N, C-alpha and C positions, 0 to 999 in steps of 0.2 A: 504492498499499498505506497501511495503515497504521501510522508510527512508534510504535514503545515504547522505554517506557526502559532499554536494556542496559546490563550492568553489563563491565568488559573487562575482565580481570583478572592485567594479561601477561607479572605473575610466576609462574606454573605454570609449573612444571621441563614441561622440552618433555615428554614419553613419557610422564608419571609414570602408571602405573593408579589412578584415582580407583574406594573403593566407597560409591554410593551414601548416603547418609546413611536407616538407615528406619527414621519412624518405628513409634512406638503404636502397631497393630493394622491396621498396613500390611499389606498382601503383594507380593513382586515374583519380580519372570522376571526374574535378570540372564544374557547368553552372553557371555565373551568372545572377541577377534575375533586374527586373526593382523595384525603390523605391516606392511606392506610391501608390497602387493599391492595395489596400487593400480591399476585399472583392464588387471587380468589376464580371460584369457577364461574362459562362464563356463559356456557350456549346450557339452549333450552329447545323446547321444539315450538314448530309454530314458521315456515321455510327461513329455515338460522338465524331465528329475529333472537340473542342474546339478551338474559336473566339478568335484570339493574339491581341483586343486592347480592348476599352475600353464599350463597345456600353451601357453600362446600369451597373449605381452601385448601391450595396446592401441595402446599408443605408446614411445618407446626410455627407460628411466632420465636417461636428460638431461633430458628435453621440461616443459616450465613441469607441465603438471598431474602427473606423473614424482615434482615435489620438492612439491606440495601438501601437504603432513604432513596439512594438517584437516581434510580428504576423512577421508582413512585412520582407517578404528573401530578402537581400542583394546578398548572393548563399548560393550555398548545395554544397558539393561534401557525396564522399563512398571511399576508400581506402581500398585495399586490403596492405598484408604483409604474411606471412606465411599462416598461418589457420586461421588465424586475419583481424575485419572489421572495419573498423571505419569508424560514420559514421560522417557529419559537418556540419554546418548551422550560419550563419554570418546573424542578423536581422537590424532593421535599430537602433537602441533602444539598452539601454540591457535591459536584467528584469529590473523589480522592484522589490527590495525588500523589501514593506511597506508591501507585503504581502495584495494585492487589489488591485481582476481584475477587470475588467472590467462592468457595471452593468445590471447585467439580464446573467452574462460569472460567470457560476457554476464549467470549467476549461477550462485552454489552455493545444489545445495541439500541437508541433511538432516534421513529423510524415514523414518519411521511408520509402520507399513500393516497393519491391521488387516483380518483375513476372517470377517463369518458363515459361509462354504462357504469347500472350496477346488477344490473344483469349479463355479464362479460367478463369471465374469465382469461387467464393469458396463463399460460404456463404456470395452473394449476394451482395462482394468485387469480384473488378482482377483482386488482388495483393495478392498472400497464403500469404506470407506472407508480415506484416505492423510490425516499431521500435516507439516506442513516447519515447516521451519525456515531462510527466506531471505534471502542474501546478493546481493546485487545491488556487491558492490563500495565503497558508501554507509549505506544503510539496511539492515540488517535488520526486518523481520518473519516473525509465525508465523501460520501458517494451519492451520485444517480444511475438505478437502478431501470432498466426500456424494455419491457415485458413484448414493446405493442407486437417483436413477429412473431407470439404467439410459442417460437420452439427456441427447448437456450442452443449458447450460451448465447445469454441477451447484456445489451448492449453497453457496458458502464462509460458513468462522464463525473472527476474526483473533481468538491466544490470546493467554494471556499466556505469557510466555518468558523467558532468558539465557543471556546467551554469558559468560562465567570463564572465557577463559581459554582450555584447550581443550576445556570440561564445560560441552555446552551440554543444557539440558532446556523443556523445557512442558507445558501444565496442561491438562486439557480435563474434561469431564463425562463420566463411565460414560455414560451416558442418552447422548448428543450422537454413541456407538459402540455398539448395541447391540444385540447377537449376537453380540456381535466375542468367536468362540472360540479362534484366533489371531494374531503378531505376526510382522515381520522388518523391518529397518534396510537404508536403504540411505545411501550419498551419493551426489547427482544434478549433473552439470552439464551448466546452456542456455548455446549457440552460436547460429550461424550466425541460422536462422527457430526459434526455441524457442516450447512450446506453450502456449499459456495456461494457466495451473491447474485454471482449471474448463471445461476442455477436454479431449482426448482425445489421449498424449499419440504422436505421429507422429514417422517416421526420421527423421531429417536435422537434428534439432534439441536433441537430448541424447544423453548418457550414462553412463549408468550407474562412476562411478568407483570401490566399492567397494557388498558384498551380506554381508548377516550369517552369518560361518560354518560350516557344515552341521554338525548334534549331532547324527545320528544316520542309525538305516539305510534310512530309508523315500527313495524313487525321490517327491517329490514336485513342484511344479511352482514351489515356493517352498519355501528353505530357510522357517518356518512355529517358534511356540514359544508354549506356549502362554499364555495369559490366564493372570496368578495366581490 
């Protein structure tokens, strides 16, 4: 992965809800997320919709992952100004600077996923575009995955990004996610036999640790938000 200069400002207060600064002429969609909902069961019956409660925990509250507050989203946003898209996320605690991932984890991902339609699947995913900030415990990178070809290996484009304490941001061009009408955010850990980002996610190599909270009444596949 291409290394990118990252600012890590550990002085930001844990759990502080930061509102992104919005420059003149930009449009932003921002959503807030529950704190403390790492690793809760999400899938329920009915059109693949999600269960918007905490019916089942995937791991003990004492586990290393359950205590990784930097995977617990507090807010997520997408902002568009001219031909540029900025994605952002606040998490419950600053991303550690000591390079230590939870036991058994090989990479942590903070992601934004963009749809052209909620009814079309691209190489095993409903989102034709995915943007990730990736951390392997030592180095950071950010990448756009374009799945519109429908067949892996998918195209990867490395992006400019910043990790500032508990705030993560990444930018790309609006043209690079052409036709996107909706989005959602997710934090993910890769472990065991991780899948390559230019490939199709497979069972046994990843876990969704947090997902954008439900914001409305529709029973849809993922909790999508409209584009700005």
